[in-house]
N, C-alpha and C positions, 0 to 999 in steps of 0.2 A: 397887389398886396404881397408883402414878404413872407417869409416862412415863419410860423410859430410853433412852439413845442410845449406839450403838456404831459403830465405824468400818466402812466398806464398800468394800473393793476391787472387789467385783462392780459396785456403782454407778459407781465411778471408771472402770473399764474401758469402761462404755457411754457415759460422758460423753466420755471421750477419743475414742472411735470416732466418735460424732456430730460432734463439733467438727471432726475431721479430714475426715470425708466430706462434710458439708454446707455448701455455700457460705454459706447464711445464718447460720451459726454461726461463721464464720471470725473475727470480732471478739472471740469468747470465747477465742480461742487465747492472748491476753495475760492472761486472768484466771485468778485463783487461786479455784478452786471447791472447797469443802469439802462432802463428802457424809456423811451419817449415816443410819443405820438408826433409826427411832423405834419402840419397842415400847410396849405399853399401849393402853388405849381411845383412839380418835382420831376424834371426830366433831364437826362444827361444824353447828348447827341441824338436828340429826337426821340428817346425811348423813355417810357414812363418808368420811373423807379418806385418798386414796391418797398424796399427796406435797404438799409445799409448797416453794416457792422463796422465798428472802429475800435482798435486798440488804443487806449488813451496815453497820451505823453506823460511824462513824469509830472509836469505841472498839472495837467488835466486830473491825473491820479489824485494828487493832493487836493485839488479844488473840489472834486466830485466824490472822493473817498471810494473810488472804483477802479477797475482795470479795464472794463470793456463797456462800450456804449452800443446799443442797438436802437436805431431810429426806424420806425415803421410809418409808412404813408397812410394816415389815417382815412383818407378818402377811399383807398383800395381796401383797407382792413374792414371797412364797413360793409363791403360786397362780398366778403369771403364767407364761405362756410366754416364751421369749427375745424373740420378736417383740413381745409385749405389754410386756414390760420396756423395750424400747427405745422403743416408743411413749409409755410414761409418761415417760421421761427426755426424749425429743424434746419432749413437751408441756412439761415443766418449763423446758427450755432456751428455748422460745418466749416465755417470760415475761421474758426478760432482753433488754435492748438497751443499746448504749452511749449514755451521756449525751454530747450534743454541744453545742458552742458555737454562737454565732449564724452562724457560717460553715459549719456542719455538720461541723466536725472533731471527732473523739473527744476528750472532756475528761480531763485528769488532775487529780488532787487536788492542791490547793496544799500540803497538810499532808505527804503522803507521796510525791507524784508518781506514784502509781499509777493505773491507769484507773478512771474512775467509770462505773458502770452503773446503770440504773433498771428498774423493773418495768413490764411491758406488761400490760394487761388482755387479756381474751379478745376474739377478733374478733366474736363473737356474743354478745349479752345478750338473751336472750329466755325467756319462760315457755312451758312445754309447753302449758299451757291456752289461751294465746294462739294458738298454732300449731294446735291442736285446733279452735278456734272460727273463726279467721280465715285459717288457712293461713300461707304465707310472705309475708305482706304488706309487709314491709320489704325493700328492695333488698338490704341486707346479709344478710338470712336467706336470700334466693334465691341469692346468690353463695356463701353457705356450703353450702347443699344442692348447688349445682352442683360445688363442691370435693369434697364427700363422695362424690358418684357417681364421681369420678376415683379415689378411694383404695380400697384393699383394706379390706373389712370385717373387723376382728378380733372375736371372740367371747370371751365368758368366762362360765362357769357356776359363780358362786361367790356364795353367800348368807351373809354374816356372821352369827355368832351374835347373837341378840336383834334381828335385823332381818328383817322379813317380806319376801318376794320380792314386790315391787309391779310391777317392770317386766317386761313380757312380751317385750321386745326383748332381744337379746343383744348390746347395745352396752357398750362399756367406758365408764364415767362417770368422767372425770378431773376433779379440782377443785385448784385452786391459787390462792394469793393472794400 
């Protein structure tokens, strides 16, 4: 069966709450964000996808009257606690930042006058095998670990069908592009 998409007021509530609460997300208060649940199998390179954030093209902005789309794997969402759901949406919102001009001011589209956003990549790009062999050899990896020690560790016991439980740690694995 192919993917299907449905509206999600539950995700909208979490998005709104985080934008209102988090100083780092204040710039998103002017954004029109569309959220959808995605059902159906959702893997990329053999890894289960929890959610994805997309900055909409000019045509998509026109059609959807929004700048940002957040898709959430409904099957995964149903197994998350409220705190894990918030962590997932927080992660997705971290992928978005305002596009700025040469003076650092937020840019607006010349076509529709609405704000322009861009995707941010993850703060850490590393392979588990490198860390196992060489440890946290890069400064950004060590900074990431220091940040991890400051946060509360959320756990999740969920093994999707057709996927062997390979990880022994209870860490939520979030992916987005």
